[in-house]
C-alpha positions in Angstrom: -23.3 -24.2 -1.0 -19.8 -22.5 -0.3 -19.5 -19.8 -2.7 -15.9 -20.5 -4.2 -15.2 -16.9 -4.9 -15.8 -15.8 -1.0 -13.6 -18.6 0.1 -11.1 -17.2 -2.1 -11.4 -13.8 -1.3 -11.1 -14.7 2.3 -8.2 -16.6 1.9 -6.6 -13.8 -0.3 -7.2 -11.1 2.6 -5.7 -13.7 5.3 -2.6 -14.1 3.4 -2.4 -10.3 2.4 -0.2 -9.4 5.6 2.3 -12.2 4.8 2.0 -11.5 0.8 3.3 -7.6 1.8 6.1 -8.8 4.1 7.1 -10.8 1.4 7.0 -8.0 -1.4 8.8 -5.5 0.8 11.3 -8.0 2.0 14.2 -6.0 3.5 13.2 -2.3 2.2 12.6 0.1 4.7 8.6 0.3 3.9 8.9 -3.7 6.6 9.2 -0.6 9.4 4.9 0.3 8.0 1.9 -1.6 9.0 0.0 -3.1 6.0 -2.5 -0.8 6.7 -0.3 2.6 6.5 1.2 0.9 3.4 -2.6 0.7 1.6 -2.8 4.4 2.6 0.7 5.4 1.2 -0.3 3.7 -2.1 -3.9 5.3 -2.4 -2.4 8.7 -2.2 0.0 7.7 -5.0 1.2 10.1 -7.2 -1.2 13.2 -6.5 -2.5 15.0 -3.6 -5.5 13.6 -2.4 -8.8 14.8 0.1 -8.5 12.4 3.4 -12.1 11.7 2.5 -11.3 10.0 -0.8 -8.1 8.1 0.8 -10.3 6.8 3.6 -13.1 5.4 1.4 -10.5 3.7 -1.1 -8.8 2.1 1.7 -12.2 1.3 3.5 -10.9 3.3 7.0 -13.1 5.6 9.4 -11.2 9.1 8.8 -10.5 8.7 12.8 -8.9 5.8 12.1 -6.9 7.0 8.8 -5.9 10.3 10.6 -3.7 8.6 13.1 -2.4 6.4 10.2 -1.7 9.8 8.6 -0.3 11.4 11.9 2.4 8.3 11.3 3.7 8.9 8.1 3.8 12.5 8.5 6.3 11.6 11.6 8.3 9.4 9.3 8.8 12.1 6.8 6.5 9.8 4.2 3.5 13.0 3.7 2.7 16.2 3.3 -0.9 17.3 4.9 -2.5 21.0 4.6 -5.8 22.6 4.4 -7.5 22.4 1.1 -7.9 26.1 0.1 -11.4 25.1 -1.1 -13.0 23.8 1.4 -10.9 24.1 4.9 -12.6 21.2 6.6 -10.7 18.8 4.4 -7.0 18.0 4.4 -5.0 17.6 1.4 -2.6 14.4 1.7 0.5 13.7 -0.6 3.9 12.3 -0.9 7.1 13.7 0.0 10.3 12.9 -2.0 11.0 10.6 0.5 7.4 9.2 0.3 7.6 8.9 -3.4 10.7 7.0 -3.3 9.3 4.8 -1.2 6.2 4.2 -3.4 8.7 3.6 -6.0 10.9 0.8 -4.3 8.5 -1.2 -2.9 7.0 -1.0 -6.2 9.8 -2.7 -8.1 10.3 -4.6 -5.1 6.9 -6.2 -5.6 7.6 -6.3 -9.3 11.1 -8.1 -8.9 9.5 -10.6 -6.4 6.4 -11.1 -8.6 8.3 -12.4 -11.2 10.9 -14.3 -9.0 7.7 -16.1 -7.7 6.2 -16.4 -11.2 9.5 -18.2 -12.1 9.7 -20.5 -9.5 6.2 -21.8 -10.2 7.1 -22.6 -14.2 7.7 -25.8 -15.0 11.7 -26.7 -15.2 11.7 -27.4 -18.9 10.1 -24.1 -19.7 13.0 -22.1 -17.3 15.3 -24.2 -19.3 14.4 -22.7 -22.6 
């Protein structure tokens, strides 16, 4: 017997790159890959240890390092050694990174509202 939850989860995972392209539309985020956006959002509003980010998005440390390097080259993140543990990097968003984070969040909210509105029955939309 097929587990519906597993099937649904698999379908959602397969759709995520398409959904992200739909959500970010024509914004500057469309130059980033899905994984890069996931890392950007995992960092969020506060500086994070690289190990925490890797665990949250399910990446190996070496893969995360490559993504952080790209985000740093785009001017979206800062990185520095953790003063309490010199083996650890702290990663945070720059002003540009925070602006992109806010912009993608705003675009996501707007697009989701549009999508939900389109799914409502016509008689509900007219009211």
